[in-house]
N, C-alpha and C positions, 0 to 999 in steps of 0.2 A: 396269350400273354404268358412267356417263361415265368419261372420261379425267381430268376434274378431280377426281371424287370418290375415285378410284383414287389420284390424287397426295397428296389432303387425307389421306387415310386413312395411306399410306405416311409422311408427314411426322408424324402423331399417334404411329405406331409407332416412329420413329427418337427423337424427343422423349421418350419413354416408356423407351426403351432407355438415351437418355443421362443421364436421371434417376436411373435405378437405379444406373447406374455411377458416377455422383457422390456418392450416398447411400453406396454401397460404400467409396467411397474416403475420404470424411469417417469411416466408422465404422473403417477402418484406420489413419488417421491417429491417431485417438483412442487406439487400443489399443497402436499404437506408443510414444504419448507416455507412455501409462500404464505400458509396461512400461519406459521409461526413467528414470521417475522414483525406482525404489530406488537405481539408479547415482548419482544426484544430478547427471545430465545438465541436468536443466532449472534446476539454481540458477545455471549459468552464463550463462542467458539473461537474468535479473535478478538483483537483489542484490548485495551487496559481495562482491567478490574480489581476490585477488592476481595482478597481473599479471607476466608473465614474458615476458622479449625475449633472443632471442639474436643475439648479434654474433659471424661466424664468417667465418673467410677472410681475404683482404685488404679492408684498410677503404678506402672511397672515399669521395666526397661522395654521398650517395645520400639525395634528397630523401623517399624513401618511409618509411625508417627516420624520418627527424625527424619526419614528419607522424604516424608511431605513435606517438612519443614525447608529440608534442602532444597526441594524441588521449587517451591515458592520462592526461596531467596534467589535462585538463579533465572526465575522466570522474568523477564524484563517487562511484560505485561501486568505483573503482578503490582499493583501501586503501595500497598499496606496489607498488613494481616490484623485481623480481629480474632484474639484468641478468647472464646469462650470455654470458662473452667465452671464445671460443677464436680468436685469432688473432694472426699474426706481426707485425702494423703494417699501414702504408699510408700514402697520402699525407697532406700536412700537412696540407689544407684539409679531407679527410675525416675524420680524428681531432678538427680542431677546430670543426667544424660538430656532429658528435655530443656532443663535449664540452660546446657551448653549450647544446644541446638538453637534453641530462641535467641539467645544471645548473638550467635554469628548472624542470624537474618536481621536481628534488632540494628547490627552494625551497617546493614545495605538498605534498609527500607523501615518504613515506621509500622511500629507494633503496638497495638493496645491492648488490653487485656480486661474482658468483661466477667465478672463472677457472678455466678447463680446463686443457687439457695447455700452452697457450700463451697469454700475454696480454702481450707486447711492445710496446715502442716506442708507436705510434698504440693498441694495444690496451689499455697500461697508462694510457695518457693518457685514455682514455675511462671508466676505472673511478675517476678522482679525484673525481668530484662526489659518488660514493657515499659514504653515513653509516658504513658498513662495507665492507671490502673483505676476502672469504676466498679462500684460495687452497689448492690441495694441496700438500704437502711437495715434491713434484715438480715442481710447474709452474715453466715458465720464463717470468720474467716482468722487468719494467726495461727494460734496453736504452734508457735516458733520452739521446737524442740525435737529431741530423739527418746525414742523409747523402744527398751529390751524388756522383754517377757520372757519367762521360763516357769516351771513349777517342780515341784520336789515332793515324790510320795514314798520316801524312804518309808515313814512310819506306816503307812498302808501296806507295804509290801510286806514289813516286819510282822503285822498283825495277820496277814494270810500267809505266814510262812516261806515268802520268799525272799532270796538273798542272791541280789545280781552281781556279779563279779567281773571287774573291768581292769583292763590291761593296757595302760597308755603310755605313749612314748615319754612324756613328761607331767608335771604336776599341774600343768594348766591345760592339757589337752583334753580332757572331759568336765570342764567348766564351760557353761553351766550342764549339770546334769540331773536329769529327773530322779536320779536314783541315790544322790547322797546331796548334802546341804552344800552350799557354795562354801568353799575355804576364804578366810581372809586373803590370802594372795589372788585367789581366782576372783573375788570380788573388786579387788583394788584394781587388776588387770580390765576387766570388763567396765568399770566406772571410767578408767582410762580413756577405752575405745569410744565410750557414750559421749565424754566431753569434747575429745577430740572432733568429733562429726559435729557435735553441736557449735564448736566454734567455726567449723565450715560453713554451717547455717547462717550464724550471726555475720559472718565477713560477707556473705551473699546479701543478706538482707541491709547491711550497712553502704555496702556499695551500690546495690540497686535502687534505695531510696535517699541515697546521698544523706546519711544519718551517723553521729558518732557511734562508735562500736559499745561506747559504755551505756549510751541511750537504747542502743538495741539489745542489749543484754538485760535491762532493767525491763523490757517487754518479752523477753524470749524465755519465761518461765512455764510454758506449755498453755498458757490460758488460751481460749477463743476470744475473739470480740465480736460484736455485732458490726455490720459495715459501717454504721456512726460512729460506735467508739473507733474504729481502726481509722476512719477519716481523721478524727481528732487526734489519735496519736500518731499520724504521719504514715500509717502503712498502706492507704489507697489515697487518692487524688479526688475524685469526685463521685456523687451518687448518681447512679443512672444505669442505663444499660446501652444495646446497641445503638439505638438511636442517638443518644448523647454521643457515642463513640464516634460515629460517623461524622455528626457536627463537629467534633473536636478536631478529626484528621482534616476536615475541610476548611476549617478556620485556621488551624496551626500547622498544618502539615501539606497544603496546598493538594489534597486529594478530593476531587470533585465528591459532593453528594451523591450524585448521580449517577456514578459508575456502578455497573452490575455487581452484585455480590456472588461470588462462588465458594459454596463451599466444599471443603475437602474431607472426604471419609475414608481414612487409610484402615479402618476398622470394620470389621464383619457387623451386622446387626446384633447378634448373640453378644460378641464382644463388648459392644457400647453398652449393652443392657448390663453386664457382669462387671465389665472393666478389665482392662487387659492384663492387669496384674494379678487377678483374682486368683487364677489357677497355680502362679507361681509362687503366690505368697500360701496358699494353701499346702501346696508340696513342701514348702520351706518350715511350715509349721509342724509337719510330720516328722522332717528330719529333725527340727530341734529338739522334740521328745525323744529320739533315738540314738542322737549323737550330735557330735560338733559339727556336721555340715549344715545344720540349722540357723548358725550362728549369724550371716548376713543377712537372713531375712527377718530374722527376729529383730533387728535394728531397723525401725520404721521409724517414717516421719510422721 
């Protein structure tokens, strides 16, 4: 037998083996799918479902979470969204971006918010577009307010013989600064910024909860509420969790309670543990020590 004939024969044998493996793979795949049918796994591939999204940890601007919300809004099979919140708050811009994305979604399909152990400040802000807010009696929520923090070490620097020199284009450019106390003009300017953002937050609460602004302002002194206190104040609607949320959707929005629940995970595991905004907030804190660049991140909900 010639060399070419041997090569041709080996090639045919290899193709035959590959074909057998491919057929086996198809058979095993079909068997696995058949085994999953009783568990209802295949129902998640197509057909109607209830979407679930978790927002945990520190809230920052997260494009992937906003995109996930927009995908849910456009998905005709997504009948409703359960928003699970377990967050102490985060940045102003982060809370506002999620609030806006959830408001767009809530205009098209039902959204319910379920609070975990904590849903405070920006964590409360993102619950506001929901048609129904659920909390546990011991949930910590509210904290309607804006915080700006800095520190000043000029006396310490003087003791160790360090004298900083600053050249700024205007009298407010280096306010706040760790190298000198706030000037009256600087304090007034920063208080104006904080109060403006606080007014934005109050307006969101008044619109989301359908409450008069003067009543919201009475609650918007930064205090936290237990879930039971928040319900009495009108900041949440009902005690309960996801079971109660599904029952409410079935009774009030005609979303069957037996629809499969599909959880969206736009963040990776490590980000869910630390919070998407943790890195950006830490970076901004460093900036706030060394210059005006940290002002935006120093303003937090």
